C-alpha positions in Angstrom: -44.2 -81.5 81.3 -45.2 -77.8 81.0 -46.1 -76.6 77.7 -43.7 -74.1 76.6 -44.4 -71.6 73.6 -41.9 -72.1 71.0 -39.7 -69.4 69.8 -39.6 -68.7 66.0 -40.2 -72.2 65.2 -40.2 -71.5 61.4 -36.8 -70.2 61.3 -35.7 -73.0 63.7 -36.8 -75.6 61.4 -35.5 -73.9 58.4 -32.2 -73.2 59.9 -31.2 -76.6 61.0 -33.6 -79.2 60.0 -31.9 -79.8 56.7 -28.8 -81.0 58.8 -30.8 -83.8 60.3 -30.8 -85.5 56.8 -28.3 -88.4 56.1 -25.0 -87.7 55.1 -25.1 -89.8 52.2 -25.6 -87.5 49.1 -27.5 -90.5 47.4 -30.1 -90.4 50.2 -30.3 -86.7 50.1 -30.9 -86.7 46.6 -33.8 -89.2 46.8 -35.3 -87.3 49.7 -35.3 -84.3 47.9 -37.0 -86.0 45.1 -39.8 -87.6 47.1 -40.3 -84.4 48.8 -40.9 -82.6 45.5 -43.3 -85.2 44.7 -45.2 -84.6 47.9 -45.3 -80.9 47.9 -46.2 -80.9 44.2 -49.3 -83.3 44.5 -50.2 -82.1 48.0 -53.6 -83.5 48.9 -53.5 -86.2 46.0 -52.8 -89.4 47.8 -53.1 -91.4 44.5 -50.7 -89.2 42.7 -47.8 -89.9 45.3 -48.8 -93.6 46.4 -46.6 -95.4 44.0 -43.4 -93.2 44.7 -44.0 -93.2 48.4 -44.2 -97.2 48.3 -41.2 -97.4 46.2 -39.0 -95.0 48.5 -40.2 -96.9 51.5 -39.4 -100.3 49.9 -35.8 -98.7 48.9 -35.0 -97.3 52.4 -37.0 -99.4 54.8 -34.0 -100.0 56.9 -32.6 -96.3 56.7 -33.8 -94.2 59.6 -32.6 -90.9 58.2 -34.3 -91.6 55.0 -37.6 -92.4 56.6 -37.5 -89.4 58.8 -36.9 -87.4 55.7 -39.9 -88.9 54.1 -41.8 -88.2 57.1 -40.5 -84.4 57.0 -41.8 -84.3 53.6 -45.3 -84.9 54.9 -44.6 -82.5 57.8 -44.2 -79.9 55.2 -47.6 -80.2 53.8 -49.0 -80.6 57.3 -50.0 -84.3 56.8 -49.5 -85.0 60.6 -50.6 -88.7 60.3 -48.2 -89.8 57.8 -45.4 -87.6 59.3 -45.9 -89.5 62.4 -46.0 -92.8 60.6 -42.8 -92.3 59.0 -41.2 -90.9 62.3 -42.2 -94.1 64.0 -40.7 -96.3 61.2 -37.5 -94.5 61.4 -37.3 -95.3 65.1 -38.1 -98.8 64.6 -35.4 -98.9 61.7 -32.8 -97.8 64.5 -33.8 -96.7 67.6 -30.3 -95.4 68.5 -30.6 -93.0 65.5 -31.7 -89.4 66.4 -33.6 -88.8 63.1 -37.1 -90.2 64.2 -37.0 -88.2 67.4 -35.8 -85.1 66.1 -39.0 -85.5 63.6 -41.2 -86.0 66.4 -39.9 -82.9 68.2 -40.5 -80.7 64.9 -43.8 -82.0 64.7 -44.6 -80.9 68.3 -43.2 -77.6 67.3 -45.5 -77.4 64.5 -48.3 -78.0 66.9 -47.1 -75.4 69.2 -46.4 -77.7 72.0 -42.7 -76.8 73.3 -43.0 -79.3 76.0 -43.5 -82.3 73.8 -40.8 -80.8 71.5 -38.3 -80.6 74.1 -39.0 -84.0 75.4 -38.2 -85.7 72.0 -35.2 -83.5 71.4 -33.9 -84.8 74.8 -34.7 -88.4 73.9 -32.6 -87.8 70.7 -29.8 -86.8 73.0 -30.3 -90.1 75.1 -30.3 -92.5 72.3 -28.0 -90.6 69.9 -25.8 -88.7 72.1 -23.1 -87.7 69.4 -25.7 -86.1 67.1 -25.6 -82.3 67.8 -29.1 -81.6 66.7 -30.8 -82.7 69.7 -28.9 -80.5 71.8 -29.2 -77.8 69.5 -32.9 -78.0 69.1 -33.6 -78.5 72.9 -31.7 -75.4 73.7 -33.6 -73.4 71.2 -36.7 -74.5 72.5 -35.7 -73.5 75.9 -34.0 -70.3 75.3 -36.9 -68.1 76.2 -37.9 -69.5 79.4 -34.7 -70.8 80.5 -31.4 -69.2 78.6 -29.1 -70.5 81.2 -30.6 -74.0 81.1 -30.6 -74.1 77.4 -26.7 -72.9 77.3 -26.1 -75.7 79.9 -27.5 -78.4 77.6 -25.4 -76.9 74.6 -22.3 -77.2 77.1 -23.0 -80.9 77.3 -22.4 -81.1 73.6 -19.1 -79.5 74.1 -18.0 -82.5 76.3 -19.4 -85.1 73.6 -17.7 -83.4 70.5 -14.9 -80.9 71.7 -14.8 -79.9 67.8 -18.2 -78.8 67.5 -18.7 -75.0 67.7 -20.7 -74.8 70.9 -19.9 -71.1 71.5 -21.2 -70.1 68.2 -24.4 -72.2 68.8 -25.0 -70.7 72.3 -24.2 -67.1 70.6 -26.8 -68.0 68.1 -29.3 -69.0 70.7 -29.0 -65.7 72.6 -29.0 -63.7 69.3 -32.3 -65.3 68.3 -33.6 -64.6 71.8 -32.7 -60.8 71.5 -29.7 -60.9 73.8 -27.5 -59.5 71.4 -24.8 -58.4 73.8 -24.6 -61.9 75.3 -24.3 -63.2 71.7 -21.5 -61.2 70.7 -19.7 -62.1 73.7 -19.8 -65.6 72.9 -18.9 -65.0 69.0 -15.9 -63.1 70.5 -14.4 -66.1 72.1 -14.2 -67.9 68.5 -10.7 -67.9 67.2 -11.3 -68.8 63.7 -14.7 -67.4 62.4 -13.8 -68.8 58.8 -14.6 -72.4 59.9 -18.0 -71.7 61.0 -21.1 -71.9 59.0 -22.3 -68.8 57.2 -25.4 -68.3 59.2 -23.2 -68.0 62.3 -21.0 -65.4 60.6 -23.8 -63.5 59.5 -25.5 -63.6 62.8 -22.3 -62.4 64.4 -21.6 -59.6 62.0 -25.3 -58.3 62.1 -25.6 -58.5 66.0 -22.5 -56.7 66.1 -23.4 -54.1 63.8 -26.8 -53.5 65.4 -24.9 -53.0 68.8 -22.7 -50.2 67.0 -19.6 -52.5 67.1 -18.9 -51.6 63.4 -15.4 -52.5 63.3 -15.9 -55.9 64.9 -18.8 -56.4 62.7 -16.4 -55.8 59.4 -13.8 -57.8 60.6 -16.3 -60.7 60.9 -18.1 -60.3 57.6 -14.8 -59.9 55.8 -13.7 -63.6 57.0 -17.3 -64.7 55.6 -16.6 -63.1 52.4 -12.9 -64.7 51.9 -14.9 -68.1 51.5 -18.1 -66.8 50.0 -17.5 -63.7 48.1 -20.9 -63.8 46.4 -22.8 -64.1 49.4 -25.4 -61.4 49.4 -25.9 -61.2 53.0 -22.1 -60.6 53.7 -21.6 -58.1 50.9 -24.6 -56.1 52.1 -23.0 -56.2 55.8 -19.7 -55.0 54.5 -21.4 -52.4 52.5 -23.4 -50.9 55.6 -20.3 -51.2 57.9 -17.9 -49.3 55.5 -20.8 -46.6 55.0 -21.2 -46.4 58.8 -17.4 -46.2 59.1 -17.5 -43.3 56.4 -15.1 -45.3 54.3 -17.0 -44.6 51.3 -14.7 -45.7 48.7 -14.9 -49.3 50.2 -18.6 -48.8 50.8 -19.2 -48.2 47.0 -16.9 -51.4 46.2 -19.2 -53.5 48.3 -22.4 -52.0 47.1 -21.2 -53.0 43.6 -20.6 -56.5 45.0 -23.9 -56.6 46.5 -25.9 -55.4 43.4 -24.0 -56.9 40.7 -21.8 -59.7 42.0 -24.1 -61.5 44.6 -26.1 -64.7 44.4 -29.9 -64.7 45.2 -30.0 -61.0 45.8 -33.5 -59.6 46.9 -32.9 -55.7 47.2 -34.2 -54.1 50.2 -35.1 -50.5 50.5 -32.2 -50.0 53.0 -29.9 -51.0 50.5 -30.9 -47.9 48.6 -30.8 -45.9 51.7 -27.2 -46.7 52.4 -26.1 -46.5 48.8 -27.5 -42.9 48.9 -25.4 -42.2 52.3 -22.2 -43.9 50.6 -22.9 -41.6 47.3 -23.6 -38.3 49.3 -20.3 -39.1 51.3 -18.4 -39.4 48.0 -19.8 -36.2 46.6 -22.1 -37.7 44.1 -25.2 -35.8 45.3 -27.6 -36.2 42.4 -27.0 -39.8 42.5 -27.6 -39.8 46.4 -30.9 -37.8 45.7 -32.1 -40.3 43.1 -31.5 -43.5 45.6 -32.9 -41.5 48.7 -36.3 -41.3 46.6 -36.1 -44.9 45.5 -36.2 -45.6 49.2 -39.3 -43.3 49.6 -41.0 -44.5 46.4 -40.7 -48.3 47.6 -41.6 -47.7 51.3 -43.8 -44.5 52.3 -42.9 -45.0 55.8 -39.3 -44.1 55.1 -40.2 -40.3 55.6 -36.6 -39.5 57.1 -35.1 -39.8 53.5 -37.0 -36.6 52.3 -35.0 -34.8 55.1 -31.9 -36.1 53.4 -32.7 -35.1 50.1 -33.6 -31.5 51.5 -30.1 -31.3 53.1 -28.5 -32.4 50.1 -30.3 -29.5 48.1 -29.4 -27.1 50.9 -25.5 -28.1 50.3 -26.1 -27.3 46.7 -27.5 -23.8 47.6 -30.9 -25.0 45.7 -32.9 -23.5 48.4 -36.2 -23.9 46.6 -35.9 -27.7 46.5 -34.6 -27.9 49.9 -37.8 -26.0 51.1 -39.8 -28.1 49.0 -38.6 -31.5 50.3 -38.6 -30.7 54.0 -42.1 -29.4 53.5 -42.8 -32.7 52.0 -41.3 -34.3 55.1 -43.4 -32.3 57.5 -46.6 -33.0 55.6 -45.9 -37.0 56.4 -45.8 -36.2 60.0 -49.0 -36.8 62.4 -47.1 -34.2 64.7 -44.3 -31.8 64.2 -41.3 -31.6 66.6 -39.4 -28.6 67.6 -36.5 -29.6 65.4 -38.8 -29.5 62.4 -39.7 -26.0 62.9 -36.1 -25.2 63.5 -34.8 -27.0 60.4 -37.0 -25.1 58.2 -36.0 -22.0 59.8 -32.3 -22.6 59.3 -33.1 -23.1 55.6 -34.6 -19.9 55.2 -31.6 -18.3 57.2 -29.2 -19.9 54.8 -31.3 -18.7 52.0 -31.2 -15.2 53.3 -27.2 -15.6 53.6 -27.2 -16.3 49.9 -29.7 -13.8 48.5 -28.2 -10.8 46.5 -30.6 -8.0 47.3 -31.7 -6.6 50.7 -35.4 -7.2 50.0 -34.9 -10.8 49.1 -32.7 -11.2 52.3 -35.4 -9.7 54.6 -38.0 -11.9 53.0 -36.1 -14.9 53.8 -35.5 -13.8 57.4 -39.0 -13.1 58.0 -39.8 -16.6 57.0 -37.5 -17.8 59.3 -38.8 -15.8 62.2 -42.3 -17.1 61.3 -41.1 -20.5 61.7 -40.0 -20.0 65.3 -43.0 -17.9 66.0 -45.2 -20.9 64.8 -43.0 -23.2 67.2 -43.8 -20.9 70.1 -47.5 -21.1 69.3 -47.7 -24.8 68.8 -45.4 -25.8 71.7 -45.4 -23.3 74.5 -42.9 -25.5 76.5 -40.3 -24.5 73.8 -41.1 -20.7 73.9 -37.7 -20.0 75.5 -35.9 -21.7 72.5 -38.2 -20.0 69.9 -37.9 -16.5 71.3 -34.1 -16.9 71.7 -33.7 -17.6 68.1 -36.3 -15.0 67.1 -33.8 -12.7 68.7 -31.1 -13.9 66.6 -33.0 -13.4 63.5 -34.4 -10.2 63.9 -30.6 -9.0 64.9 -29.7 -10.4 61.5 -32.5 -8.3 59.9 -31.2 -5.0 61.8 -27.9 -5.3 63.5 -28.1 -1.9 64.7 -28.4 -2.5 68.4 -29.5 1.1 69.3 -32.6 0.4 67.0 -33.2 -2.6 69.2 -34.8 -5.1 66.5 -34.0 -8.0 68.8 -35.0 -6.2 72.2 -38.4 -7.6 72.6 -37.4 -11.2 72.1 -34.2 -10.9 74.4 -36.7 -9.3 77.0 -39.0 -12.0 76.7 -36.0 -14.9 76.8 -34.9 -13.1 80.2 -38.4 -13.3 81.7 -38.7 -16.9 80.8 -35.3 -18.1 82.1 -35.1 -15.8 85.2 -37.9 -17.7 86.7 -36.1 -20.9 86.4 -34.8 -22.3 89.9 -32.1 -24.4 88.2 -30.3 -23.1 84.9 -28.3 -25.2 82.6 -24.9 -24.0 81.7 -26.2 -23.3 78.3 -29.2 -21.3 79.7 -26.6 -19.1 81.8 -24.7 -18.5 78.8 -27.6 -17.4 76.5 -29.2 -15.6 79.3 -25.9 -13.6 79.7 -26.2 -13.1 76.0 -29.4 -11.3 76.5 -28.5 -9.2 79.3 -25.4 -8.1 77.4 -27.7 -6.9 74.3 -29.9 -5.1 76.6 -27.4 -3.3 78.5 -25.8 -1.9 75.2 -29.4 -1.1 74.0 -30.1 0.9 77.1 -26.7 2.6 77.0 -27.0 3.5 73.5 -30.4 5.1 74.2 -29.0 7.0 77.0 -31.0 5.2 79.7 -27.9 4.6 82.1 -30.0 3.4 85.0 -31.5 0.6 83.0 -28.2 -0.2 81.4 -26.7 -0.5 84.8 -29.7 -2.7 86.0 -28.8 -5.4 83.0 -25.1 -4.8 83.5 -25.4 -5.8 87.2 -27.6 -9.0 86.1 -24.6 -9.8 83.5 -21.8 -9.4 86.2 -23.8 -11.5 88.5 -23.7 -14.2 85.7 -20.1 -13.5 84.4 -18.1 -11.5 86.9 -15.2 -11.0 84.5 -17.5 -9.6 81.7 -15.9 -6.4 80.2 -19.2 -4.7 79.0 -20.8 -5.2 82.4 -17.6 -3.4 84.3 -17.6 -0.7 81.7 -21.2 0.2 82.0 -21.1 -0.1 86.0 -18.2 2.1 86.2 -20.3 4.9 84.5 
């Protein structure tokens, strides 16, 4: 059989290997105890000898216990003993899947997908009612043959109609990166509350990633009905409510995540979502605090510096807004056009809030410089930059006769006129330039030039009143 690269073997083993243990709680307890002895004394054969001997004597006819012992050796990468107890488990009862499943997991650990699939298939042959053989086989084959893996799980449906096969197929597709397909299978399940928590979590997170926010929320709320202290569920509900802009509920589940969840490991994204929820609730200072927590924990999260700048801008604290946007820009290897534009808009907003003419002019001059820098750094964006410079200079001096914006509208017209195909936005902004130039020339008694631009304006906007009036002179 062709060797197949297994997919996320560690996750596979962690997610379902425990299910292969005996259902007898006493046996599970004993297996946990011997596993701890073996793990704690790794490499010290004499320290575990007596405990292993006693365990083997007690459970010599119990295939699941023997396989559990073998799995403990697998955990410490003692393949010889893992194989020994897998064989003993099969010898104890060849019609029990435990030994075959252990051999399959050993093959996974050795990066031998072909052998793993063979052992998992053997488990389905000798113990057809045990679902793990089907599940593990499918997860091994999901990368190379998703449909074949799904077909194997469909066999499980015929053997045990009560088993959540749709959930298993969905989970398989999810782990294989086919989230849309995963969600389609999860959608077929009528009562999500009957599923294991990891299925519900996978459904909710897959839907959330795909942007099906309400679907994600509906799923995770069913999970919270039975596991209200589940950190993963509280996190997804918190994120979903934030994305839905339902900030009171977002903060409710943020509190549940941070203060009423078991085994919580706080993530930088938790602080980020908390910051968005706080911002949406009007708690600006706390939002800033949490955005900065994100950046302090992960310096790759530079986008939060923009968020901090935006909040300060909303608060009219322009110096802080400029400071944090500048910090954001300094983290970039290469600026985008939007970065220059954002800084310019902060300065323009500052100008609107300045109380003296000199201060307003100074702020607008800085905005103009941002657009000038953009045109220099990115010549392909010169039309955008020069159009905005025209606006800034008109704000600096709105007297059209003085023509503060004229050089920039002139240049914009030159750049856009040469384009063989123009977008509707470009047609509109070009008409704006012609309108300004028409009025400028008429106010400066240059009727011929005014009519030249009025003619161009009328060609773009036949009903333009300015064009009509100038052409009628």
